[in-house]
C-alpha positions in Angstrom: -0.2 0.0 0.2 1.4 3.5 -0.7 0.6 6.6 0.5 1.7 10.2 -0.5 2.5 13.4 1.5 3.6 17.1 0.7 4.9 19.5 2.5 2.8 22.5 2.6 3.1 25.8 4.9 5.6 23.8 7.5 3.2 20.8 7.5 2.8 17.0 6.1 -0.7 16.6 4.1 -1.7 14.1 1.9 -1.1 14.8 -2.0 -3.9 16.1 -4.1 -4.1 14.7 -7.5 -1.9 17.4 -9.2 0.5 17.5 -6.8 4.0 16.1 -6.7 4.9 14.1 -3.3 7.6 14.8 -1.2 7.4 11.7 1.3 6.0 8.2 -0.3 5.2 5.7 2.5 5.0 1.8 1.6 3.4 -0.2 4.0 4.4 -3.9 3.1 4.8 -3.3 -0.6 3.3 -5.7 -2.9 5.5 -7.0 -6.2 4.5 -4.6 -8.3 5.6 -1.9 -5.8 9.0 -3.6 -4.8 9.7 -3.8 -8.7 9.2 0.1 -8.8 11.0 0.6 -6.1 14.1 -1.7 -7.4 13.7 -0.5 -10.8 12.8 2.8 -11.0 14.2 4.1 -7.8 17.8 2.7 -7.8 16.6 1.2 -4.6 18.7 -1.9 -3.5 16.5 -5.0 -3.3 18.8 -6.4 -0.3 17.9 -2.9 1.9 14.2 -2.8 0.5 13.9 -6.5 2.5 16.1 -4.7 5.3 13.3 -2.2 5.8 11.0 -5.4 6.7 12.9 -7.7 8.6 12.2 -7.5 12.5 15.8 -8.5 12.8 17.9 -6.6 10.7 20.0 -3.8 13.2 20.3 -0.1 11.9 22.4 1.1 9.4 23.7 4.0 7.1 24.7 3.4 3.5 25.2 5.4 0.7 24.1 4.2 -2.4 25.0 6.9 -5.2 21.6 9.0 -6.1 20.2 7.9 -2.7 21.1 7.4 0.9 19.9 4.5 2.8 18.8 4.2 6.2 17.6 1.4 8.4 16.2 2.2 11.9 14.6 0.7 14.8 11.2 1.7 16.2 8.4 -0.5 18.5 6.4 -2.7 17.1 2.6 -1.9 17.3 1.3 -4.0 20.7 -1.5 -6.2 20.6 -3.8 -8.5 22.8 -1.8 -12.0 21.5 1.3 -10.7 21.9 0.9 -11.6 25.7 3.4 -9.1 27.3 5.9 -9.3 24.6 6.8 -6.2 23.4 8.7 -6.5 20.0 10.4 -4.3 17.9 10.7 -3.6 14.0 12.5 -2.1 11.6 11.8 0.9 8.9 13.7 1.7 6.1 14.5 5.4 4.5 15.7 6.3 1.3 16.7 9.7 1.0 16.9 11.6 -2.4 17.4 15.2 -3.6 13.8 16.0 -3.7 12.0 13.0 -1.8 11.7 10.7 0.7 11.2 7.0 0.8 9.9 5.3 3.8 9.0 1.6 4.1 7.8 -0.5 7.0 5.9 -3.7 7.4 2.6 -2.3 9.3 0.3 0.5 8.8 1.4 3.2 11.4 -0.1 6.9 11.3 3.7 8.1 11.7 3.1 11.7 10.7 0.6 12.2 13.4 3.2 12.9 16.5 3.5 16.4 17.8 7.0 16.4 16.0 5.6 17.1 12.8 3.4 19.7 13.3 6.0 22.4 11.8 8.9 20.5 9.2 10.1 22.5 6.4 12.3 19.7 4.5 12.4 16.2 3.6 15.6 15.8 5.5 14.0 17.3 8.4 10.9 14.7 8.2 14.0 12.0 8.0 15.2 13.2 11.0 11.3 13.6 12.8 10.9 10.0 11.8 13.7 8.3 13.8 12.8 11.5 17.0 9.0 9.9 17.0 10.4 6.1 17.3 12.6 7.3 20.5 9.6 8.8 21.9 7.5 5.6 20.8 10.0 3.5 23.0 9.7 5.6 25.8 5.9 5.5 26.0 6.4 1.5 25.7 8.7 1.7 28.3 6.1 3.8 30.8 3.6 0.8 30.1 6.0 -1.9 30.8 6.8 0.1 34.1 3.2 0.0 34.8 2.2 -3.6 33.9 5.5 -4.6 36.2 4.4 -3.1 39.0 0.8 -4.4 38.5 2.2 -8.3 38.4 4.7 -7.2 41.5 1.5 -7.1 43.6 -0.3 -9.9 42.1 3.0 -12.1 42.9 2.8 -11.4 46.5 -0.4 -13.3 47.2 0.3 -16.1 44.1 0.9 -19.6 44.2 1.5 -20.3 40.5 4.1 -19.4 37.7 1.8 -17.4 35.6 2.9 -13.7 37.0 6.8 -15.3 36.9 6.1 -16.3 33.2 4.8 -12.5 32.5 7.7 -10.9 33.8 10.0 -12.9 32.0 7.9 -12.0 28.8 8.5 -8.2 29.7 12.3 -8.8 30.8 12.9 -10.5 27.3 10.9 -7.5 25.7 13.2 -5.2 27.6 16.7 -7.2 26.1 14.9 -6.2 22.5 14.4 -2.8 23.3 18.1 -2.5 24.5 19.5 -3.7 21.4 17.2 -1.8 19.3 18.1 1.7 21.2 21.6 1.0 21.0 21.6 -0.1 17.2 19.9 3.2 17.1 22.8 4.9 18.4 25.3 3.9 16.4 23.1 5.0 13.6 22.7 8.5 14.7 26.4 8.7 15.1 27.3 8.0 11.7 24.3 10.2 10.7 26.5 13.1 12.5 29.4 12.1 11.0 28.2 11.9 7.2 25.5 15.0 8.2 27.6 17.1 5.2 26.9 14.2 2.9 23.2 14.1 4.4 23.5 17.9 3.4 21.9 18.9 6.8 21.3 22.7 7.6 22.7 24.2 10.7 18.9 23.9 12.3 18.7 20.1 11.5 21.9 19.4 12.6 21.1 20.8 16.1 18.3 18.3 15.8 20.2 15.4 15.2 22.5 16.2 18.5 18.9 16.4 20.4 17.8 13.3 19.2 21.4 11.6 20.1 20.9 13.1 23.9 17.1 12.1 23.7 18.1 8.0 22.3 20.7 8.2 25.0 18.3 8.8 27.9 16.1 6.3 26.4 18.3 3.6 26.8 19.5 4.7 30.1 15.8 4.2 31.3 15.5 1.0 29.3 18.5 -0.3 31.0 17.4 0.8 34.7 14.2 -0.8 34.3 15.7 -4.0 32.7 18.3 -4.4 35.8 15.9 -4.0 38.2 13.7 -6.7 36.8 16.3 -9.1 36.5 17.9 -8.3 39.8 14.8 -9.1 41.4 13.9 -12.0 39.5 15.5 -14.6 42.0 13.3 -12.8 45.2 9.9 -13.0 43.3 10.3 -16.7 42.7 11.1 -17.1 46.5 7.7 -15.1 47.3 6.1 -17.5 45.5 7.6 -20.5 47.2 7.1 -19.0 50.5 3.2 -18.2 49.5 3.3 -22.0 48.6 5.2 -23.3 51.9 2.5 -21.2 54.1 -0.3 -22.4 52.5 0.8 -26.1 52.5 1.8 -25.7 56.3 -2.1 -24.7 56.7 -3.6 -27.7 55.1 -1.0 -29.6 57.2 -2.6 -28.0 60.6 -6.4 -28.6 59.4 -5.3 -32.3 58.3 -3.8 -32.6 61.6 -7.2 -31.4 63.4 -9.0 -33.8 61.3 -6.6 -36.9 61.3 -7.5 -38.0 65.0 -11.2 -38.0 64.3 -11.0 -40.2 61.5 -9.0 -42.4 63.0 -11.2 -43.2 65.2 -14.2 -43.5 62.8 -12.3 -46.0 60.6 -11.3 -48.1 63.5 -14.6 -48.1 65.0 -16.5 -48.9 61.6 -14.4 -51.5 60.2 -16.4 -55.1 59.9 -13.2 -57.0 60.7 -12.4 -55.5 63.8 -15.4 -56.4 64.8 -15.5 -60.0 63.9 -12.0 -60.0 64.9 -13.1 -59.5 68.7 -16.1 -61.2 68.7 -16.5 -63.1 72.2 -14.0 -61.0 73.7 -14.8 -58.0 76.1 -14.5 -54.6 74.4 -12.5 -53.5 77.6 -9.9 -55.9 76.4 -10.3 -56.3 72.8 -9.9 -52.3 71.7 -6.9 -51.9 74.0 -4.8 -54.8 72.5 -6.3 -53.8 68.8 -5.0 -50.0 69.5 -1.6 -51.7 70.9 -1.1 -53.8 68.3 -1.4 -50.8 65.4 0.8 -48.7 67.5 3.5 -51.3 67.1 3.2 -51.8 63.2 3.3 -48.0 63.2 6.4 -47.8 65.0 8.0 -51.2 63.2 7.0 -48.9 59.7 8.8 -45.9 60.9 11.8 -48.2 62.2 12.2 -49.4 58.9 12.0 -46.5 56.9 14.3 -45.1 58.9 17.0 -47.9 58.4 16.6 -47.9 54.8 17.2 -44.3 54.5 20.8 -44.5 56.7 21.5 -47.1 54.1 21.1 -44.8 51.5 23.1 -41.9 53.2 25.5 -44.6 53.4 26.0 -45.7 50.0 
């Protein structure tokens, strides 16, 4: 799918029929669109595929008449992701008078406040990276909120469900750290090649601001990741402790009813009545109880003896 935008009054607006587009946005380009981008626009096919590869790292390449930039951004979170936040790749191909953007999902990329005032396609390129940083920061706030909610539930949990949710969030932060760090390398290369990109003075200042924001975003993600990883063992211990307390209470309840079940079971056995027929109950009952105690003592002695033998081995 292709969308065309024009720069008009320092704004990015959808193009009218008779206007020449300054920004072309391709979302999962089909075979015909791919052929146009490769053959007519001269975009390298590998770079085009890299724009749609979520595992591709950020990079900067100069390819004759245009510059190819691959950067990382957060993928739109969906319910079926099950608390796993993923990153995606986006490709930007900067020509002298236009910018081609390729991504793998539909996203209203120009609806951020950063695009309220733009003057050139190069500024649009920089602000696309800027918006991805704010997108990362927004996801980090959501991750922090979710992890806090899960931690409260873990304090009353007996199972592994919430621990697995935290592990999914930890893995998401690893993805984000890798992506943000990859963007950091890209931004440094863009700063080195600022003359080749044709960046004006204000655009270079914007690039410096983006580098600072990206560093702060990385630090924040690193702090969240270290906290979650560092407290992982403590949370598992809380779950085990909750289970131990529950089993202790269950054992107390069992001990209360065990003697009652014992006497009810002995008194209700028809075999007992048959064996003691003809004997006074004052003699039969004590003898039967003594026999059961001896059997229990012998069983305990035998188990202890087997355990000692196993320890010697």
